[in-house]
C-alpha positions as CSV (number, residue, x, y, z in Angstrom):
1,M,45.5,-93.8,-39.1
2,K,42.7,-92.6,-41.4
3,F,39.2,-91.4,-40.6
4,S,36.4,-89.5,-42.4
5,V,33.8,-87.0,-41.0
6,F,31.4,-84.3,-42.2
7,S,33.1,-80.9,-42.1
8,T,30.3,-79.0,-40.4
9,D,30.0,-81.6,-37.7
10,L,33.7,-81.5,-36.9
11,L,33.7,-77.6,-37.1
12,K,30.9,-77.4,-34.5
13,Q,32.8,-79.5,-32.0
14,L,36.1,-77.7,-32.7
15,Q,34.5,-74.3,-32.0
16,I,33.2,-75.6,-28.7
17,A,36.6,-76.9,-27.7
18,G,38.6,-74.1,-29.2
19,G,37.5,-71.6,-26.6
20,A,40.0,-73.1,-24.3
21,I,43.0,-72.3,-26.6
22,V,44.9,-69.1,-25.8
23,V,47.5,-67.2,-27.8
24,N,51.1,-67.9,-26.8
25,P,50.3,-70.7,-24.3
26,V,52.7,-71.9,-21.6
27,L,53.3,-75.1,-23.6
28,P,53.6,-74.8,-27.4
29,I,51.5,-78.0,-27.8
30,L,48.5,-76.3,-26.2
31,E,48.2,-74.4,-29.6
32,D,46.9,-77.8,-30.9
33,F,43.8,-79.8,-30.7
34,L,44.4,-83.3,-29.3
35,F,42.6,-85.9,-31.5
36,S,42.0,-89.3,-30.0
37,I,40.2,-92.0,-31.9
38,E,38.8,-95.1,-30.2
39,N,36.2,-97.5,-31.7
40,N,35.1,-94.9,-34.3
41,T,34.6,-92.2,-31.7
42,L,36.7,-89.0,-32.1
43,S,37.5,-87.2,-28.8
44,I,38.7,-83.6,-29.3
45,T,40.6,-81.9,-26.4
46,A,41.7,-78.3,-26.0
47,S,43.3,-76.8,-22.9
48,D,45.1,-73.8,-21.4
49,L,46.0,-75.8,-18.2
50,E,43.4,-74.0,-16.2
51,T,40.4,-75.0,-18.4
52,T,40.1,-78.2,-20.5
53,I,37.3,-79.0,-22.9
54,T,36.7,-82.4,-24.4
55,T,34.0,-83.1,-27.0
56,Q,33.2,-86.3,-29.0
57,L,31.6,-87.3,-32.3
58,E,31.3,-90.4,-34.3
59,V,33.6,-90.9,-37.3
60,K,34.5,-93.6,-39.7
61,A,38.1,-94.8,-38.8
62,D,40.3,-97.6,-39.9
63,A,42.3,-97.7,-36.6
64,N,42.6,-96.2,-33.1
65,G,45.2,-93.5,-32.6
66,Q,46.2,-90.0,-31.3
67,V,47.6,-86.9,-32.9
68,A,48.0,-83.2,-32.0
69,I,46.7,-80.9,-34.8
70,P,47.4,-77.1,-35.1
71,A,44.2,-75.5,-34.1
72,R,44.3,-72.2,-36.0
73,I,45.0,-73.6,-39.5
74,L,42.5,-76.5,-39.0
75,L,39.7,-74.1,-37.9
76,E,40.3,-71.7,-40.8
77,T,40.3,-74.6,-43.3
78,L,37.0,-76.0,-42.1
79,K,35.4,-72.5,-42.0
80,A,36.3,-72.1,-45.6
81,L,34.8,-75.4,-46.7
82,P,31.2,-76.0,-47.5
83,N,29.6,-79.0,-45.8
84,Q,31.0,-82.3,-47.1
85,S,32.7,-85.5,-46.1
86,I,36.4,-85.0,-45.6
87,K,39.1,-87.5,-45.0
88,F,42.1,-87.3,-42.6
89,S,45.2,-89.4,-43.1
90,V,47.9,-89.4,-40.4
91,N,51.3,-91.0,-41.1
92,D,53.9,-92.4,-38.7
93,T,55.7,-89.0,-38.4
94,Y,52.4,-87.2,-37.6
95,G,52.1,-85.6,-41.1
96,I,48.4,-84.9,-41.7
97,E,46.7,-84.9,-45.1
98,I,43.1,-83.6,-45.3
99,T,41.2,-84.5,-48.5
100,S,38.0,-82.7,-49.6
101,S,36.1,-82.6,-52.9
102,Y,38.2,-79.6,-53.8
103,G,41.7,-80.8,-53.1
104,K,44.2,-81.8,-50.6
105,Y,45.7,-79.9,-47.6
106,K,48.9,-81.0,-45.8
107,L,50.0,-79.8,-42.3
108,A,52.4,-81.0,-39.6
109,G,50.9,-82.6,-36.5
110,R,52.7,-83.6,-33.3
111,S,53.1,-86.5,-31.0
112,V,50.7,-86.3,-28.0
113,E,53.3,-87.3,-25.5
114,D,53.7,-83.7,-24.2
115,Y,50.0,-83.0,-24.1
116,P,48.9,-82.5,-20.4
117,K,47.0,-85.5,-19.0
118,P,43.4,-84.8,-18.1
119,K,42.4,-84.3,-14.5
120,D,40.7,-87.3,-12.8
121,L,37.6,-87.4,-10.6
122,D,39.2,-88.6,-7.4
123,A,37.0,-88.0,-4.3
124,A,34.5,-86.0,-6.3
125,D,31.0,-85.1,-5.2
126,Q,28.2,-84.8,-7.7
127,V,25.0,-83.0,-8.4
128,I,22.7,-83.1,-11.5
129,L,21.4,-79.7,-12.7
130,P,19.1,-78.9,-15.7
131,A,21.1,-77.0,-18.3
132,E,18.5,-74.2,-18.2
133,T,19.2,-73.7,-14.5
134,L,22.9,-73.5,-15.0
135,Q,22.5,-71.2,-18.0
136,K,20.3,-68.8,-15.9
137,G,22.7,-68.9,-13.0
138,I,25.7,-68.0,-15.1
139,S,23.9,-65.4,-17.2
140,R,22.5,-63.6,-14.2
141,T,25.8,-63.4,-12.3
142,L,28.8,-63.5,-14.6
143,F,28.6,-59.8,-15.5
144,A,29.0,-58.8,-11.8
145,T,32.4,-60.6,-11.4
146,S,35.5,-58.5,-10.8
147,N,38.5,-58.1,-13.1
148,D,40.8,-57.3,-10.2
149,D,43.5,-60.0,-10.0
150,L,44.5,-58.7,-6.5
151,R,41.1,-60.1,-5.3
152,P,41.0,-63.5,-7.0
153,A,38.0,-64.8,-5.2
154,M,35.8,-62.0,-6.8
155,T,37.0,-62.9,-10.3
156,G,34.7,-65.9,-10.3
157,V,31.2,-67.0,-9.4
158,Y,30.6,-68.4,-6.0
159,F,28.6,-71.7,-6.0
160,Q,26.7,-72.6,-2.8
161,I,25.1,-76.1,-3.0
162,D,22.8,-76.8,-0.1
163,F,21.0,-80.2,-0.5
164,N,17.8,-78.9,-2.2
165,K,19.0,-75.5,-3.6
166,I,21.9,-73.9,-5.4
167,T,22.9,-70.3,-5.1
168,F,25.2,-68.4,-7.5
169,V,26.9,-65.2,-6.2
170,A,29.0,-62.6,-8.0
171,T,30.4,-59.3,-6.8
172,D,33.0,-56.7,-7.8
173,A,32.5,-54.6,-4.6
174,H,30.4,-52.1,-6.6
175,K,27.5,-54.4,-7.4
176,L,26.4,-57.8,-6.1
177,V,24.1,-60.4,-7.6
178,K,22.7,-63.5,-5.9
179,Y,20.6,-66.0,-7.8
180,T,19.0,-69.0,-6.1
181,F,17.3,-72.0,-7.6
182,G,15.4,-74.2,-5.2
183,N,14.4,-77.4,-6.9
184,I,17.5,-79.6,-7.0
185,K,18.6,-82.8,-5.2
186,S,22.1,-83.0,-3.8
187,D,23.6,-85.3,-1.2
188,V,26.2,-82.7,-0.2
189,S,26.4,-79.2,1.1
190,T,29.4,-77.3,-0.1
191,T,30.8,-74.1,-1.7
192,F,33.4,-73.4,-4.4
193,I,34.4,-70.6,-6.8
194,V,34.4,-71.2,-10.6
195,P,36.6,-68.9,-12.8
196,K,34.9,-66.5,-15.2
197,K,36.6,-68.0,-18.3
198,A,35.3,-71.5,-17.6
199,L,31.8,-70.3,-17.0
200,T,31.8,-68.2,-20.2
201,L,32.9,-71.3,-22.2
202,L,30.3,-73.4,-20.4
203,K,27.5,-70.9,-21.0
204,N,28.3,-70.9,-24.8
205,A,28.4,-74.7,-25.0
206,L,25.3,-75.6,-22.9
207,P,22.5,-77.2,-24.9
208,D,18.9,-75.8,-24.6
209,D,17.5,-78.9,-23.0
210,A,19.7,-81.4,-21.2
211,E,20.9,-82.5,-17.8
212,V,24.4,-81.4,-16.7
213,E,26.4,-83.6,-14.3
214,V,28.4,-81.3,-12.1
215,S,31.2,-83.0,-10.2
216,F,33.7,-81.3,-8.0
217,N,36.5,-81.9,-5.5
218,K,38.7,-79.4,-3.6
219,T,40.7,-78.3,-6.7
220,N,38.6,-78.9,-9.8
221,A,35.0,-78.8,-11.2
222,F,33.8,-81.0,-14.0
223,F,30.7,-80.2,-16.1
224,S,29.5,-83.1,-18.3
225,F,26.6,-83.0,-20.8
226,D,25.8,-84.7,-24.1
227,N,29.2,-85.5,-25.6
228,T,31.1,-82.6,-23.9
229,R,33.1,-82.3,-20.8
230,I,34.5,-79.0,-19.4
231,T,37.1,-79.3,-16.6
232,C,38.4,-76.2,-14.7
233,R,40.6,-75.5,-11.8
234,L,38.7,-73.8,-9.0
235,I,39.8,-70.5,-7.5
236,D,41.6,-71.3,-4.2
237,A,40.5,-68.3,-2.1
238,R,38.1,-67.4,0.6
239,Y,34.9,-65.7,-0.8
240,P,34.1,-62.4,1.1
241,D,31.1,-62.4,3.5
242,Y,28.7,-60.7,1.1
243,N,25.8,-60.8,3.6
244,A,27.7,-58.3,5.8
245,V,27.3,-55.5,3.2
246,I,23.5,-56.0,2.7
247,P,21.6,-53.2,4.5
248,V,18.9,-54.7,6.7
249,N,16.5,-51.7,7.2
250,N,15.4,-50.2,3.9
251,P,12.2,-48.1,4.6
252,N,12.1,-46.3,1.2
253,L,10.6,-48.4,-1.6
254,L,10.5,-47.3,-5.2
255,T,8.5,-49.4,-7.8
256,A,8.8,-48.6,-11.5
257,N,8.4,-50.1,-14.9
258,R,11.6,-51.9,-15.7
259,I,11.9,-51.2,-19.4
260,D,10.9,-47.5,-19.0
261,F,13.5,-47.1,-16.2
262,Q,16.2,-48.8,-18.2
263,N,15.5,-46.8,-21.4
264,S,15.5,-43.6,-19.5
265,L,18.9,-44.4,-17.9
266,K,20.3,-45.2,-21.3
267,R,19.4,-41.8,-22.6
268,I,20.5,-39.9,-19.5
269,A,23.8,-41.8,-19.4
270,I,24.8,-40.3,-22.8
271,Y,25.2,-37.0,-21.0
272,A,27.0,-38.3,-17.9
273,N,30.7,-38.0,-17.2
274,K,32.4,-40.8,-19.1
275,T,34.7,-41.6,-16.1
276,T,32.0,-42.0,-13.4
277,N,28.9,-42.7,-15.5
278,Q,27.0,-41.0,-12.6
279,V,23.3,-40.4,-12.7
280,T,21.3,-38.8,-9.9
281,L,17.9,-40.1,-8.9
282,K,15.6,-37.6,-7.1
283,I,12.7,-39.6,-5.8
284,S,9.4,-38.2,-4.4
285,T,5.9,-39.7,-3.8
286,S,4.7,-39.9,-7.4
287,S,7.7,-39.2,-9.6
288,L,11.3,-40.2,-10.3
289,N,13.6,-37.6,-11.6
290,I,16.7,-38.9,-13.4
291,S,19.5,-36.5,-14.3
292,S,23.2,-36.4,-15.2
293,Q,25.7,-33.8,-16.2
294,D,29.3,-33.6,-17.5
295,V,30.6,-30.2,-16.5
296,D,33.8,-30.6,-18.6
297,F,31.7,-30.5,-21.8
298,S,28.7,-28.6,-20.5
299,N,26.4,-31.6,-21.1
300,E,23.3,-32.1,-19.1
301,A,20.1,-34.1,-19.3
302,T,17.0,-34.8,-17.1
303,E,13.9,-36.9,-17.4
304,Q,10.9,-37.6,-15.2
305,L,9.4,-41.0,-14.8
306,A,6.1,-42.1,-13.2
307,C,6.6,-44.4,-10.3
308,T,5.2,-45.6,-7.0
309,Y,7.2,-44.6,-4.0
310,V,6.8,-45.1,-0.3
311,G,9.2,-43.2,2.0
312,D,11.0,-40.0,2.6
313,E,12.1,-37.8,-0.4
314,L,15.5,-38.9,-1.4
315,M,18.4,-38.0,-3.7
316,I,20.9,-40.7,-4.5
317,G,23.6,-41.2,-7.2
318,F,24.5,-44.5,-9.0
319,N,26.7,-45.6,-11.8
320,A,24.3,-45.7,-14.8
321,K,26.3,-48.5,-16.6
322,F,25.9,-50.8,-13.6
323,L,22.2,-50.0,-13.1
324,I,21.4,-50.6,-16.8
325,E,23.2,-53.9,-16.8
326,M,21.3,-55.1,-13.7
327,L,18.0,-54.1,-15.1
328,G,18.8,-56.0,-18.3
329,I,19.3,-59.2,-16.3
330,L,15.8,-59.0,-14.7
331,H,12.8,-60.1,-16.6
332,S,9.8,-58.9,-14.6
333,D,7.7,-56.0,-16.0
334,E,8.2,-54.0,-12.8
335,V,11.2,-53.7,-10.4
336,K,11.6,-52.6,-6.8
337,L,14.4,-50.5,-5.5
338,E,14.8,-50.6,-1.8
339,L,16.7,-47.7,-0.3
340,S,17.7,-46.3,3.1
341,T,19.9,-43.3,2.7
342,S,21.9,-41.6,0.0
343,T,25.2,-43.2,1.2
344,R,24.0,-46.8,1.7
345,A,23.6,-49.5,-0.9
346,G,20.4,-49.9,-2.9
347,I,18.6,-53.3,-3.3
348,L,17.1,-54.1,-6.7
349,L,14.5,-56.8,-6.9
350,P,12.0,-58.0,-9.5
351,V,8.3,-57.6,-8.5
352,E,7.4,-61.0,-10.0
353,E,9.6,-64.1,-9.9
354,E,9.4,-67.6,-11.3
355,E,8.6,-70.5,-9.1
356,N,11.6,-71.9,-7.2
357,E,13.7,-69.0,-8.3
358,S,14.8,-65.8,-6.6
359,I,17.3,-63.1,-7.6
360,F,18.8,-60.4,-5.4
361,M,20.8,-57.4,-6.6
362,L,22.8,-54.8,-4.6
363,I,24.3,-51.7,-6.0
364,M,26.6,-49.3,-4.2
365,P,25.8,-45.5,-4.5
366,V,28.3,-42.9,-5.8
367,M,29.0,-39.7,-3.9
368,L,26.9,-36.9,-5.2
369,S,28.7,-33.7,-6.3
370,V,27.9,-30.8,-4.0
């Protein structure tokens, strides 16, 4: 089997697929890319058993065939080559010879017999989403997922599809983000949890302007766009009832400039305890006082910020790192912080939102030092 392809075109597709490859995989062959050629179309597959990525590009080939090629050495070779047409030659014992304008490179491939077979689409439902919507949903929620393997449901993003809208939810029990987009068409109403790794790879691979076909059954989700398909195993767990932790009555309302608020928190956080990242907000009618201290190193800082506030004077503590992250996800000039007491969660919302979109953020307070 012989084929030729431009090095940068191949490298681009390999970098998309390569995100699925892990160090020391369960099966040694998963260190390889699976190359399959059919009718001058090269399909490249990479997998870690949980997530599988397949991309395609056109090549000039003399025959159909398959071979497994070591991923690391192939990627490093292509990164070191300037853009040019390169030729691959695969013999009967899966020996591979790559020819460039600079010379020849030989490496040992493998038979594809042991490569895991791709998941099929049996009994799958489907919805079509704009890539931009999916990109926004992932970007606005992924940071809020948990790293706690003892609570697997919270290590992914919860998808709720409800005929004409889709909601993305993520929480780690300290913060919660819910992003809803309300202009889709779906014949089904369902929920599922997509792992963080798959969504990170999907986010990096999504084009700027395309439609994504999202198919799903009880065990797997499939994301197809352009010449790429990402398959992942869904998290088999029950997602917590996040609505139960949302405080209903929040009479105290703070409105502030988002950028000013975020920048002030970044400066004050420098002086906070590095374990708790605690900052204290002291809020009155016309001003917001932000302070922090680290008694172990005698560090202390305070700033005052102009704001609009309706409610009783209040002092509340938050993890500055979480609050800074959340403010960075929002895009409106001003934000609202709805509060009830110093021991109940705060609700962070943008003052202005795009049509058909809504985002809701919740952050748990930290206990103030007496």
